[in-house]
C-alpha positions in Angstrom: 0.0 0.0 0.0 1.6 3.2 -1.2 1.2 6.8 -2.3 3.6 8.3 -4.7 4.0 10.4 -7.8 6.0 12.9 -9.8 6.0 16.6 -9.0 7.1 18.9 -11.8 6.9 22.6 -12.6 6.8 24.5 -15.9 10.2 26.0 -16.6 9.8 27.7 -19.9 8.5 27.2 -23.4 11.8 25.7 -24.6 12.5 23.2 -21.8 8.9 22.6 -20.8 8.3 20.9 -17.4 11.1 19.9 -15.1 11.3 18.0 -11.8 10.5 20.3 -8.9 13.7 19.4 -7.2 13.6 20.3 -3.5 9.8 20.5 -3.3 8.3 19.0 -0.2 5.5 16.4 0.0 3.7 16.0 3.3 1.6 13.0 4.1 -1.1 14.0 6.5 -3.3 11.4 8.2 -6.8 12.8 8.2 -7.5 11.4 11.6 -4.8 13.7 13.0 -6.4 16.9 11.5 -10.1 16.1 11.6 -11.2 19.7 11.3 -9.0 20.5 8.2 -11.1 22.2 5.5 -9.8 21.1 2.1 -12.7 22.8 0.4 -11.2 26.1 1.4 -8.1 25.3 -0.6 -10.2 24.3 -3.6 -12.1 27.6 -3.3 -8.8 29.5 -3.0 -7.4 27.8 -6.1 -10.5 28.5 -8.2 -10.6 32.1 -7.0 -7.0 32.7 -7.7 -7.3 31.3 -11.3 -10.5 33.3 -11.9 -9.0 36.6 -10.6 -5.9 35.9 -12.7 -7.9 35.5 -15.9 -9.9 38.7 -15.5 -7.1 41.0 -16.9 -6.7 38.7 -19.8 -10.4 38.9 -20.7 -10.3 42.7 -20.3 -7.4 42.8 -22.7 -9.2 40.5 -25.2 -12.4 42.5 -25.0 -10.5 45.7 -25.9 -8.9 44.0 -28.8 -12.2 42.7 -30.2 -13.9 46.1 -29.6 -11.2 47.7 -31.7 -11.6 45.0 -34.4 -15.4 45.5 -34.4 -15.0 49.3 -34.8 -12.3 48.9 -37.5 -14.5 46.5 -39.6 -18.0 47.8 -38.9 -19.9 48.9 -42.0 -17.2 47.9 -44.4 -18.4 45.5 -47.1 -15.1 43.8 -47.6 -14.7 43.1 -43.8 -18.2 41.6 -43.2 -16.8 38.2 -42.2 -14.1 39.7 -40.0 -16.7 41.9 -38.3 -19.0 39.0 -37.6 -16.1 37.0 -36.2 -14.9 39.9 -34.0 -18.5 40.4 -32.7 -18.8 36.7 -31.8 -15.4 36.7 -30.1 -16.3 39.8 -28.2 -19.6 38.3 -27.0 -17.8 35.1 -25.9 -15.2 37.0 -23.9 -17.8 39.2 -22.3 -19.9 36.1 -21.4 -16.8 34.3 -19.9 -15.8 37.4 -17.9 -19.4 37.7 -16.6 -19.4 34.0 -15.6 -16.2 34.6 -13.6 -17.6 37.7 -11.9 -20.8 35.8 -11.0 -18.7 32.9 -9.6 -16.7 35.3 -7.5 -19.8 37.1 -6.2 -21.6 33.8 -5.4 -18.6 32.6 -3.5 -18.3 35.9 -1.6 -14.7 36.6 -3.0 -15.4 39.4 -5.5 -13.3 42.1 -3.8 -9.6 42.2 -2.8 -10.6 42.4 0.9 -12.8 39.3 0.7 -10.1 37.4 -1.2 -7.6 38.4 1.4 -9.9 37.1 4.1 -10.2 33.8 2.3 -6.4 33.7 2.0 -5.9 34.3 5.7 -8.4 31.6 6.6 -6.7 29.1 4.3 -3.3 30.1 5.8 -4.6 29.1 9.3 -5.9 25.8 7.9 -2.5 25.1 6.3 -0.7 25.7 9.6 -2.5 22.5 10.8 -0.7 20.5 8.1 2.8 21.7 9.0 3.0 19.6 12.2 5.0 16.5 12.7 3.9 14.6 9.6 6.0 12.4 7.3 7.7 14.5 4.6 9.6 13.6 1.4 11.8 15.9 -0.7 11.4 15.5 -4.5 14.3 13.7 -6.1 16.1 14.6 -9.3 13.5 12.7 -11.3 10.6 14.5 -9.6 9.5 11.4 -7.7 8.4 10.6 -4.2 6.8 7.5 -2.5 5.2 6.8 0.9 4.5 3.3 2.3 1.2 3.7 4.1 -1.6 1.9 5.9 -5.1 2.0 4.5 -7.0 5.2 5.4 -7.7 8.7 4.3 -4.8 11.2 3.8 -4.1 14.7 2.6 -1.2 14.9 0.2 0.2 18.4 0.7 2.8 19.5 -1.8 4.8 22.7 -1.6 6.8 23.7 -4.7 10.4 24.7 -4.5 10.5 26.4 -7.9 7.1 28.0 -8.4 6.1 30.9 -6.1 3.3 33.5 -6.0 3.0 36.8 -4.3 0.5 36.0 -1.6 0.6 34.9 2.0 -0.1 31.3 1.1 2.4 30.8 -1.7 5.1 33.3 -1.1 7.5 30.5 -0.2 6.2 28.0 -2.7 3.0 27.3 -4.6 0.9 24.6 -3.0 -1.3 21.7 -4.0 -3.5 19.6 -1.6 -5.4 16.5 -2.5 -7.5 14.3 -0.2 -7.3 10.6 -1.0 -8.6 7.4 0.4 -6.5 4.3 0.1 -7.4 0.7 0.6 -5.2 -2.3 1.6 -2.7 -3.3 -1.2 -3.7 -0.1 -3.1 -1.2 2.1 -5.0 -2.3 5.7 -5.5 -0.6 8.1 -7.9 -0.7 11.7 -6.8 1.3 13.5 -9.4 1.1 17.3 -10.0 2.6 19.9 -12.3 2.9 23.4 -11.0 2.2 25.4 -14.1 2.8 29.0 -15.0 -0.5 30.9 -14.4 
């Protein structure tokens, strides 16, 4: 019965993904942190991705608005105008879906997102106790021999960091898994560039 995997990070467009040498993988027995809220991490990750995509949508909306203005009313650009209008509509719809998600989850402002971040930080402190930890080897691998049960696999990147209280010292990934006797679970992850 074991839990293992490969942890990588996106290096650049030429070399692609590399082993996240020095990253730490903590194996946390769920019985020892019964009140850990893994959904808070999932909410944080979604919110972070959504908030990060808003500037990209704003930029695309401006590009498509300019394209609509440039091609509007010109007979030889009818197809381009229709395409630009459709792309503009799709971007605006996607942006609105993100804004609705953020509002429904009460994280639409910087202050509310900061509160979510602080709450998650307090949750993560529960995982930093005396639990088994492995450092990622030069191939990106790790492996734990375990008993059957439910565990949190908590990974902290050594090479991918973000400017927030949670990931200032390394981007994180948390997955809750249940393992049975004689089971082998693969918990691999790639820390990508967002």
